[in-house]
LOROPA-898454 format. One record per residue (C-alpha): x negated, y, z negated. Coordinates in Angstrom, 3 decimals, m for minus. Each point is the difference from the previous one (the first is absolute). Example, Ala and Ser with C-alpha at 12.3 -4.5 7.8 and 13.67 -1.06 7.14 Angstrom:
+----------+----------+----------+
!        X !        Y !        Z !
+----------+----------+----------+
!  m12.300 !   m4.500 !   m7.800 !
!   m1.370 !    3.440 !    0.660 !
+----------+----------+----------+
END
This chain:
+----------+----------+----------+
!        X !        Y !        Z !
+----------+----------+----------+
!   38.760 !    1.322 !   35.272 !
!    2.301 !    2.625 !    2.058 !
!   m1.488 !    3.107 !    1.690 !
!    1.897 !    1.762 !   m2.502 !
!   m2.125 !   m0.627 !   m2.512 !
!   m3.035 !   m0.045 !    1.906 !
!    0.979 !    3.903 !    0.710 !
!    0.350 !   m0.092 !   m4.006 !
!   m3.349 !   m0.750 !   m0.512 !
!   m1.653 !    2.116 !    2.104 !
!    1.494 !    2.934 !   m1.509 !
!   m0.045 !   m1.329 !   m3.402 !
!   m2.099 !   m2.368 !   m1.035 !
!    0.288 !   m3.131 !   m1.722 !
!    1.153 !    1.927 !   m3.602 !
!    3.308 !    1.450 !    1.341 !
!    0.917 !   m1.424 !    3.074 !
!    3.095 !   m2.858 !   m0.815 !
!   m1.406 !   m3.854 !    0.139 !
!    0.004 !   m1.479 !    3.224 !
!    1.053 !   m3.415 !    0.759 !
!    3.012 !    0.252 !   m2.187 !
!   m1.399 !   m2.076 !   m2.169 !
!   m1.664 !    3.261 !   m2.742 !
!    2.480 !    2.472 !   m0.747 !
!   m1.385 !    3.813 !   m0.982 !
!   m2.272 !    0.576 !   m3.389 !
!    2.432 !    0.438 !   m2.532 !
!    0.487 !    3.426 !   m2.008 !
!   m1.994 !   m0.126 !   m3.406 !
!    3.238 !    0.321 !   m2.362 !
!   m0.620 !   m0.601 !   m3.332 !
!   m4.100 !   m0.227 !   m1.715 !
!   m1.907 !   m3.217 !    0.885 !
!    0.163 !   m3.227 !   m2.577 !
!   m2.905 !   m0.350 !   m2.036 !
!   m0.727 !   m3.612 !    2.059 !
!   m0.485 !    2.038 !    3.161 !
!   m3.619 !    1.302 !    0.252 !
!    0.070 !    2.159 !    3.266 !
!   m3.343 !    0.419 !    0.437 !
!   m2.497 !   m2.569 !    2.412 !
!   m2.078 !   m1.929 !   m1.572 !
!   m2.290 !   m2.508 !    1.563 !
!   m0.794 !   m2.634 !   m2.271 !
!    0.865 !   m3.805 !    0.955 !
!    2.452 !   m0.770 !   m2.772 !
!   m0.692 !   m3.395 !   m1.937 !
!    2.963 !   m2.308 !   m0.081 !
!    0.488 !   m2.954 !   m1.898 !
!    1.581 !   m2.963 !    1.806 !
!    2.907 !   m1.450 !   m1.035 !
!    0.497 !   m3.856 !   m1.109 !
!    3.837 !    0.313 !    0.357 !
!    1.509 !   m1.770 !    2.982 !
!    1.963 !    2.186 !    1.800 !
!    3.021 !   m0.747 !    2.828 !
!   m1.476 !   m0.750 !    2.877 !
!    0.251 !   m0.157 !    4.035 !
!   m0.403 !   m3.740 !    1.399 !
!   m0.598 !   m0.346 !    3.781 !
!   m0.551 !   m3.695 !    1.270 !
!    0.394 !   m1.562 !   m3.645 !
!   m2.821 !    2.620 !   m1.129 !
!   m0.082 !    3.192 !   m1.931 !
!   m0.305 !    2.322 !    2.304 !
!   m1.930 !    3.085 !   m1.175 !
!   m0.375 !    3.048 !    2.796 !
!   m1.180 !    3.644 !    1.800 !
!    2.145 !    1.295 !    2.779 !
!    0.881 !    3.080 !    2.054 !
!    2.727 !    2.369 !    0.564 !
!    0.450 !    1.056 !    3.806 !
!    2.807 !    2.376 !    1.229 !
!   m0.662 !    0.267 !    3.973 !
!   m0.299 !   m3.782 !    0.537 !
!    3.542 !   m0.624 !    1.082 !
!   m0.146 !    2.205 !    2.866 !
!   m3.813 !    0.411 !    0.763 !
!   m1.400 !   m2.008 !    3.547 !
!   m0.469 !   m3.722 !   m0.911 !
!   m4.042 !    1.592 !    0.190 !
!    0.499 !    1.893 !   m2.892 !
!    1.602 !   m2.574 !   m2.027 !
!   m2.547 !   m2.690 !    0.802 !
!   m2.913 !    1.710 !   m0.883 !
!    1.756 !    1.291 !   m3.395 !
!    0.848 !   m4.106 !   m0.941 !
!   m3.354 !   m0.419 !    1.564 !
!   m1.489 !    2.304 !   m2.414 !
!    2.481 !   m1.433 !   m2.266 !
!   m1.891 !   m3.168 !   m0.374 !
!   m3.484 !    0.990 !    0.078 !
!    0.509 !    1.885 !   m3.204 !
!    1.471 !   m3.085 !   m1.550 !
!    3.423 !    1.594 !   m0.232 !
!    3.243 !   m1.958 !   m0.025 !
!    3.201 !    1.770 !   m0.196 !
!    0.681 !    2.873 !    1.830 !
!    3.019 !    2.349 !   m0.705 !
!    1.886 !    0.799 !    3.356 !
!    3.264 !    2.504 !    0.457 !
!    3.293 !   m2.019 !    0.824 !
!    1.839 !    2.834 !    1.187 !
!   m0.131 !    2.633 !    3.070 !
!    3.369 !    1.795 !   m0.392 !
!    1.485 !    2.971 !    2.474 !
!    2.981 !    1.890 !    0.217 !
!    1.873 !   m0.808 !    2.888 !
!   m1.744 !   m0.035 !    4.153 !
!    2.202 !    2.734 !    0.489 !
!   m1.157 !    2.529 !   m2.216 !
!    3.636 !    0.204 !   m1.107 !
!   m1.266 !   m1.421 !   m3.772 !
!   m3.220 !    1.450 !   m1.072 !
!   m3.140 !   m2.163 !   m1.166 !
!   m1.202 !    1.601 !   m3.412 !
!   m3.349 !   m0.963 !    0.812 !
!   m0.881 !    1.894 !    3.751 !
!   m3.373 !   m0.392 !   m0.689 !
!   m0.467 !    2.046 !    2.798 !
!    0.508 !   m3.029 !    2.452 !
!    2.862 !   m0.613 !    1.450 !
!    3.229 !   m0.714 !   m1.286 !
!   m1.623 !   m0.822 !   m3.075 !
!   m1.804 !   m2.879 !    1.991 !
!   m3.856 !   m1.358 !   m0.758 !
!   m1.566 !    0.450 !    3.006 !
!    2.798 !   m1.363 !    1.581 !
!    0.959 !   m2.805 !   m2.316 !
!    3.294 !   m0.348 !   m2.379 !
!    1.547 !   m3.121 !   m1.752 !
!    4.139 !    1.344 !   m0.796 !
!    1.396 !    2.950 !    1.289 !
!    3.620 !    1.608 !   m0.225 !
!    2.662 !   m0.665 !    1.939 !
!    2.304 !    2.161 !    0.446 !
!    2.725 !   m1.944 !    1.818 !
!    0.127 !   m2.590 !   m2.004 !
!   m1.007 !    1.927 !   m3.049 !
!   m2.329 !   m2.024 !   m1.965 !
!   m3.618 !   m0.693 !    0.621 !
!   m1.638 !   m1.966 !    3.168 !
!   m3.287 !   m2.151 !    0.064 !
!   m2.432 !    0.459 !    2.695 !
!   m1.471 !   m3.643 !    0.555 !
!   m1.643 !    1.236 !    2.772 !
!   m3.651 !    0.302 !    1.159 !
!   m0.045 !    3.508 !   m1.615 !
!    2.671 !   m1.395 !   m2.638 !
!   m0.801 !   m2.873 !   m2.311 !
!   m2.085 !   m2.426 !    2.236 !
!   m2.761 !    2.383 !   m1.529 !
!    0.476 !   m0.894 !   m3.315 !
!   m0.049 !   m3.847 !    1.897 !
!   m3.752 !    0.077 !    1.124 !
!   m1.254 !    1.872 !   m3.684 !
!    1.490 !   m3.475 !   m1.712 !
!   m1.407 !   m2.254 !    3.031 !
!   m3.173 !    1.512 !    0.259 !
!   m0.444 !    0.015 !   m4.531 !
!    0.834 !   m3.684 !    0.496 !
!   m2.435 !   m1.141 !    2.522 !
!   m2.558 !    1.776 !   m2.309 !
!    1.600 !   m1.916 !   m3.387 !
!    0.497 !    3.168 !   m1.153 !
!    3.610 !    1.779 !   m2.325 !
!    2.133 !    2.333 !    0.688 !
!    1.978 !    1.813 !   m2.837 !
!    3.262 !    1.899 !    2.315 !
!    1.463 !    2.943 !   m1.604 !
!    3.795 !    0.213 !    0.531 !
!    0.329 !    3.613 !    0.003 !
!   m1.447 !    3.001 !   m1.062 !
!    0.928 !    3.092 !   m3.011 !
!   m1.866 !    2.952 !    2.102 !
!    1.337 !    0.820 !    3.413 !
!   m2.577 !   m1.384 !    1.952 !
!    0.492 !   m2.301 !    1.787 !
!    3.718 !    0.468 !   m0.292 !
!    0.894 !   m2.021 !   m3.251 !
!    2.594 !    1.337 !   m1.928 !
!    0.820 !    3.268 !    0.779 !
!    0.937 !   m1.681 !    3.516 !
!    2.138 !   m2.055 !   m1.607 !
!    1.808 !    3.061 !   m1.541 !
!    0.073 !    2.049 !    3.353 !
!    1.088 !   m3.038 !    2.205 !
!    3.204 !   m0.090 !   m2.974 !
!    0.398 !    3.780 !    0.116 !
!   m0.676 !    0.143 !   m4.288 !
!   m1.263 !    2.445 !   m1.809 !
!   m2.932 !   m1.474 !   m2.431 !
!   m3.203 !   m1.936 !   m0.009 !
!    1.487 !   m2.210 !   m2.874 !
!    3.191 !   m0.977 !    2.164 !
!   m2.214 !   m2.414 !    1.597 !
!    0.286 !   m2.058 !   m2.902 !
!    3.767 !    0.475 !   m1.004 !
!    1.937 !    0.305 !    3.169 !
!    1.593 !   m3.526 !    1.235 !
!   m0.086 !    1.115 !    3.623 !
!   m3.894 !    0.589 !   m0.351 !
!   m0.483 !   m3.449 !   m2.359 !
!    1.153 !   m1.884 !    2.498 !
!   m1.554 !    1.363 !    2.676 !
!   m3.180 !   m0.754 !   m1.314 !
!    0.920 !   m3.734 !   m1.083 !
!    0.838 !   m0.158 !    4.000 !
!   m4.311 !    1.161 !   m0.296 !
!   m0.912 !   m2.486 !   m2.162 !
!    2.071 !   m2.782 !    2.121 !
!   m1.181 !    1.201 !    3.197 !
!   m3.742 !   m0.205 !   m1.031 !
!    0.309 !   m2.767 !   m1.981 !
!    1.834 !   m2.286 !    2.700 !
!   m2.343 !    1.431 !    2.607 !
!   m1.015 !   m2.369 !    2.768 !
!   m3.674 !    1.295 !    1.311 !
!   m0.158 !    0.273 !    2.972 !
!   m3.787 !   m0.854 !    1.131 !
!   m0.194 !   m3.326 !   m2.409 !
!    3.741 !   m1.056 !   m0.590 !
!   m0.491 !    0.575 !   m3.957 !
!    3.324 !    0.858 !   m1.910 !
!   m0.986 !    2.259 !   m2.228 !
!    1.006 !   m1.641 !   m3.302 !
!   m2.091 !   m2.356 !    0.874 !
!   m3.754 !    1.577 !    0.761 !
!   m2.390 !   m0.631 !   m1.937 !
!   m1.992 !    2.820 !    0.952 !
!    2.754 !    2.087 !   m2.029 !
!   m1.219 !    0.398 !   m3.697 !
!    3.046 !    2.337 !   m1.035 !
!    3.291 !    1.860 !    0.424 !
!   m0.559 !    3.222 !   m2.002 !
!    3.566 !    1.709 !   m0.165 !
!   m1.378 !    4.181 !    0.317 !
!   m3.325 !    1.578 !    0.082 !
!    0.185 !    2.310 !   m3.287 !
!    3.526 !    0.073 !   m0.644 !
!    1.275 !    3.093 !   m2.325 !
!    2.746 !    2.062 !   m0.710 !
!   m0.947 !    2.406 !    2.607 !
!   m3.069 !    0.541 !    2.598 !
!    0.262 !    3.655 !   m0.101 !
!    1.342 !    0.813 !    3.334 !
!    3.179 !    1.661 !    0.717 !
!    2.962 !   m2.818 !   m1.133 !
!   m2.037 !    0.412 !   m3.582 !
!    2.386 !    0.143 !   m3.153 !
!   m1.450 !   m2.456 !   m3.419 !
!    4.171 !    0.859 !   m1.424 !
!    1.714 !   m3.579 !    0.127 !
!   m3.042 !   m2.226 !    0.548 !
!   m2.451 !   m1.237 !   m2.864 !
!   m1.390 !   m3.642 !   m0.737 !
!    2.919 !   m1.680 !    0.363 !
!    0.770 !    1.012 !    3.203 !
!   m3.292 !   m1.438 !    1.557 !
!   m0.034 !   m3.136 !   m1.897 !
!    3.992 !   m0.984 !    1.079 !
!   m1.667 !    0.788 !    3.423 !
!   m2.404 !   m2.492 !   m0.803 !
!    1.991 !   m2.622 !   m1.564 !
!    1.817 !    0.211 !    2.652 !
!   m2.553 !   m0.094 !    3.589 !
!   m2.562 !   m2.393 !   m1.492 !
!    3.120 !   m2.713 !   m1.136 !
!    1.208 !    0.517 !    3.832 !
!   m3.577 !   m0.382 !    1.548 !
!   m0.472 !   m3.249 !   m2.709 !
!    3.456 !   m0.922 !    1.761 !
!   m1.052 !   m0.431 !    3.144 !
!   m3.992 !    0.236 !   m0.084 !
!   m1.143 !   m2.443 !   m2.963 !
!   m2.738 !   m1.022 !    1.970 !
!   m1.646 !    3.794 !   m1.209 !
!   m0.698 !    1.520 !   m2.866 !
!    1.173 !    3.486 !   m1.197 !
!   m1.476 !    3.373 !   m1.049 !
!    1.501 !    3.140 !   m1.021 !
!   m2.859 !    2.146 !    1.794 !
!    0.654 !    2.713 !   m2.728 !
!   m3.234 !    2.291 !   m0.844 !
!    0.106 !   m0.658 !   m4.133 !
!    1.536 !    2.666 !   m1.411 !
!    1.193 !   m1.304 !   m3.948 !
!    2.342 !    1.742 !   m2.397 !
!   m1.863 !   m0.517 !   m3.382 !
!   m0.778 !    1.981 !   m2.504 !
!   m3.709 !    1.724 !    1.309 !
!    0.469 !    3.762 !    1.019 !
!   m0.683 !   m0.205 !    3.351 !
!    2.191 !    0.719 !    3.550 !
!   m1.346 !   m4.066 !    0.913 !
!    1.772 !   m0.738 !   m3.325 !
!    3.751 !    1.303 !    0.074 !
!    1.191 !   m1.381 !    1.700 !
!   m0.575 !    1.406 !    3.037 !
!    3.136 !    1.045 !    2.780 !
!    1.712 !   m3.247 !   m1.430 !
!   m3.240 !   m2.410 !    0.676 !
!   m0.382 !   m2.569 !   m3.379 !
!   m2.317 !   m2.284 !    1.042 !
!    0.654 !   m2.395 !   m2.570 !
!    3.457 !   m0.257 !    0.894 !
!   m0.842 !   m0.387 !    3.263 !
!   m2.465 !   m2.697 !   m0.205 !
!    2.313 !   m2.197 !   m2.109 !
!    2.975 !   m0.366 !    1.970 !
!    0.335 !   m3.959 !    1.206 !
!   m1.136 !   m0.023 !    3.329 !
!   m2.829 !    2.441 !   m0.112 !
!   m2.952 !   m2.450 !   m0.261 !
!   m2.991 !    2.420 !   m0.642 !
!   m0.076 !    2.856 !   m0.735 !
!   m2.178 !    3.448 !    1.449 !
!   m1.239 !    3.118 !   m0.347 !
!   m1.922 !    2.704 !    1.533 !
!   m3.250 !    2.453 !   m1.094 !
!   m0.819 !    3.419 !    1.359 !
!   m1.199 !    2.198 !   m2.433 !
!   m0.996 !    2.793 !    2.912 !
!    3.315 !    0.258 !    0.285 !
!    1.988 !   m0.381 !   m2.822 !
!   m2.018 !    2.633 !   m1.669 !
!   m2.307 !   m2.229 !   m2.127 !
!   m3.873 !   m0.412 !   m0.145 !
!   m0.414 !   m4.080 !    0.783 !
!   m0.858 !   m0.591 !   m3.273 !
!    3.741 !   m0.550 !   m0.154 !
!   m0.158 !   m2.737 !    1.448 !
!   m1.615 !   m2.086 !   m2.363 !
!    3.129 !    0.390 !   m2.852 !
!    2.252 !   m0.160 !    3.550 !
!   m1.710 !   m3.483 !    0.730 !
!    0.545 !   m1.674 !   m3.164 !
!    3.178 !    1.075 !   m0.265 !
!    1.879 !   m1.690 !    2.520 !
!   m2.332 !   m3.110 !   m0.451 !
!    1.907 !    0.055 !   m3.813 !
!    2.897 !    0.098 !    1.322 !
!   m0.247 !   m2.388 !    2.827 !
!   m1.546 !   m2.509 !   m2.682 !
!    3.203 !    0.757 !   m1.919 !
!    2.850 !   m0.998 !    2.955 !
!   m2.656 !   m3.271 !    0.897 !
!   m0.396 !    1.532 !    3.450 !
!   m2.715 !    0.438 !    2.150 !
!   m1.160 !    4.209 !    0.612 !
!   m1.194 !    1.917 !    3.079 !
!   m1.963 !    2.882 !    0.259 !
!    1.500 !    0.502 !    3.309 !
!   m0.627 !    3.592 !    0.721 !
!   m3.507 !    1.868 !   m1.042 !
!   m2.128 !    2.680 !    1.117 !
!   m2.212 !    3.099 !   m1.206 !
!   m0.452 !    2.654 !    2.359 !
!   m3.771 !    0.513 !    2.291 !
!   m0.633 !    2.504 !    3.051 !
!   m1.503 !   m0.502 !    2.674 !
!   m2.560 !    0.965 !    3.285 !
!    2.276 !   m0.330 !    2.427 !
!   m2.469 !   m1.115 !    2.827 !
!   m1.458 !   m3.116 !   m1.462 !
!    2.087 !   m0.468 !   m2.988 !
!   m2.373 !   m0.404 !   m2.149 !
!    1.384 !    1.729 !   m4.060 !
!   m1.554 !    3.380 !   m0.797 !
!    1.940 !    0.412 !   m2.977 !
!    1.915 !   m2.135 !   m2.890 !
!   m1.801 !   m3.399 !    0.537 !
!   m1.724 !   m0.734 !   m3.064 !
!    3.391 !    0.836 !   m2.039 !
!    2.231 !   m2.483 !    2.011 !
!   m2.610 !   m2.833 !   m0.008 !
!   m0.076 !    0.672 !   m4.163 !
!    3.506 !    0.000 !    0.443 !
!    0.335 !   m3.425 !    2.241 !
!   m2.368 !   m1.662 !   m2.431 !
!    1.349 !    0.609 !   m3.499 !
!    3.916 !   m0.481 !    1.481 !
!   m1.122 !   m3.040 !    1.323 !
!   m1.338 !   m1.257 !   m2.625 !
!    2.336 !    0.502 !   m2.410 !
!    2.289 !   m1.829 !    2.271 !
!   m1.795 !   m2.657 !    0.657 !
!   m1.575 !   m0.655 !   m4.412 !
!    3.135 !    0.835 !   m1.347 !
!    2.600 !   m2.572 !    2.305 !
!    0.800 !    1.772 !    3.000 !
!    1.179 !   m1.793 !    3.303 !
!   m0.405 !    2.235 !    2.939 !
!   m1.889 !    3.395 !    1.048 !
!    1.366 !    1.410 !    3.216 !
!   m1.370 !    2.962 !    1.151 !
!    1.090 !    3.453 !    2.367 !
!   m1.024 !   m0.466 !    2.410 !
!   m2.162 !   m2.463 !    2.543 !
!    0.032 !    1.876 !    3.575 !
!   m2.445 !   m1.292 !    3.144 !
!   m0.286 !    1.623 !    4.224 !
!    2.705 !    2.147 !    0.952 !
!    1.345 !   m0.162 !    3.876 !
!   m0.575 !    3.713 !    0.004 !
!   m2.878 !    0.711 !   m1.161 !
!   m2.884 !   m0.037 !    1.784 !
!   m3.114 !   m1.578 !   m1.237 !
!   m3.334 !    1.614 !   m0.530 !
!   m3.589 !   m0.480 !   m1.008 !
!    0.751 !   m0.018 !   m3.794 !
!    3.862 !   m0.980 !   m0.107 !
!    1.681 !   m3.189 !    1.345 !
!    2.620 !    2.215 !    0.948 !
!    2.164 !   m0.475 !   m3.318 !
!    3.202 !    1.022 !   m1.433 !
!   m0.583 !    3.097 !   m1.334 !
!   m0.076 !    0.895 !   m3.866 !
!    3.456 !    1.659 !    0.079 !
!    0.860 !   m0.461 !   m4.051 !
!   m3.354 !   m0.204 !   m1.107 !
!    0.892 !   m3.442 !   m1.379 !
!   m1.609 !   m2.189 !    3.329 !
!   m2.104 !   m2.759 !   m0.098 !
!   m2.202 !   m1.509 !    2.872 !
!   m1.994 !   m3.046 !    0.079 !
!   m4.008 !    0.585 !   m0.195 !
!    0.339 !    3.145 !   m1.771 !
!   m0.691 !    0.242 !   m3.646 !
!    4.097 !   m0.229 !   m1.063 !
!   m0.420 !   m3.031 !    1.875 !
!   m2.894 !   m1.352 !   m1.128 !
!    0.695 !    0.191 !   m3.292 !
!    3.978 !   m1.527 !    0.435 !
!   m1.473 !   m2.762 !    1.555 !
!   m2.522 !   m0.873 !   m2.813 !
!    2.954 !    0.787 !   m2.317 !
!    2.118 !   m2.758 !    1.694 !
!   m2.687 !   m2.689 !   m0.227 !
!    0.150 !    0.178 !   m3.364 !
!    3.384 !    0.330 !   m1.119 !
!    1.193 !   m2.987 !    1.963 !
!   m2.522 !   m1.840 !   m1.359 !
!    0.015 !    0.828 !   m3.804 !
!    2.863 !    1.949 !   m0.741 !
!    1.400 !   m1.850 !   m3.360 !
!    3.684 !    0.248 !    1.399 !
!   m1.369 !   m3.114 !    1.783 !
!   m2.886 !   m0.934 !   m1.598 !
!    2.321 !   m0.606 !   m3.099 !
!    3.179 !   m1.614 !    2.254 !
!   m0.668 !   m3.999 !   m1.681 !
!    3.869 !   m0.186 !   m1.648 !
!    2.600 !    1.285 !    1.613 !
!    3.714 !   m0.189 !    0.571 !
!    1.089 !    0.873 !    3.199 !
!    3.758 !    1.693 !    0.571 !
!    3.144 !   m1.171 !    1.315 !
!    0.811 !    0.495 !    3.051 !
!   m3.502 !    0.766 !    0.841 !
!   m1.669 !    1.387 !    3.511 !
!   m0.545 !   m1.988 !    2.868 !
!   m3.258 !    1.104 !    0.605 !
!   m1.913 !    2.814 !   m2.528 !
!    2.269 !    0.094 !   m2.931 !
!   m0.903 !    0.461 !   m4.346 !
!   m0.386 !   m1.989 !   m2.781 !
!   m0.110 !    0.850 !   m3.269 !
!   m2.398 !   m1.551 !   m3.020 !
!    1.460 !   m2.681 !   m2.123 !
!    1.298 !    1.396 !   m3.376 !
!   m2.162 !   m0.737 !   m2.995 !
!    0.680 !   m3.182 !   m2.087 !
!    1.413 !    1.129 !   m3.191 !
!   m2.415 !   m1.314 !   m2.779 !
!    1.028 !   m2.900 !   m2.087 !
!    1.506 !    1.177 !   m3.130 !
!   m0.797 !   m1.473 !   m3.107 !
+----------+----------+----------+
END
């Protein structure tokens, strides 16, 4: 969250403000009639879901099937250790096992001769003075900040997570301009279009260099090399990749699904070559390219979830769900989840609903929900129920937050990070209580794990968390 977006919220409210963390994007304008299967009217009924009896692929941790609930948090890599520790402690208290964090903070040059795409109202595009990569005008290439306001922040997140038995998904770049991401590479190399990030050889080499630096980094706190770190659940190539991002470098011409698939093939193979110990995922929103009449199903901006997920070195599939920002009712999610579970089953890979949420409004003093709780409760109960009963492997909601160094505690508020985007979840608040109860049930009862009794491990497999697929059923004897 940047100050620019806080201002937008104050001016316009949640309905028209750009979404805030770089994770979500503006609501898509309606371009056609909604399809019959999509009902945008909210119905607060708990649905019935038939439990699958067919084994699905699964994650494996310490030789046992691993089903889990987790959370996203965008600020862990640049806030204080006190704030990091607080979020991690809250995650553990809520029975969460995995956190998804940004492994990038990219800025322009330190002398300002090359601009930062995410000024965010902060000095030189940094986040509270923290940055990971910057452009060196003399060497004409990005350089890495390994200091206390650089990668030592990511070191601490991994160190602190490992101490608590938590796993971390590290995302390597961003489709959106928040925290720099793809457009910062475009600016660094003087290019014209967003999608040149995927095609230009100089940019692809710079990204491969970034991958190599992180994979081979030695943690400054405990000396663990990242490729050998059991705290890392997986590397994720990019957050919500598309051919464009609704910024100044947009152009769809010259970019399609083959562009993204080719890039994913190249970068996933490169990571596996350097680090066979960890899994790799795409990080896409799950947009499909099929026959259904809705923009989320028409190969939207070059994204074809099935083709991306089918890439050989991609270990598991991911998809996101934001009906408030996609212009759908939350019931849209019911079929959306089923569609992605079917694709994962067809591919023989586990799947995560790795970002999801509905918006609420809060009292600014107490942080209590004053609108949207019943709607959120039904949506989360039903979405989780489908993932649970139909063979899903994990849910990673957006997003858990905790205490904030810049917010004073009061009688009714312990000094929590504000709910800037209206998706934020807090421990000891209604959503947190709901998430905890669902997390316990999911990890103990999900069919993706309880049915995992006869599995074949793929080769090669990751050293830490890895995946396994069901043993194919034996063909019936011929008469």
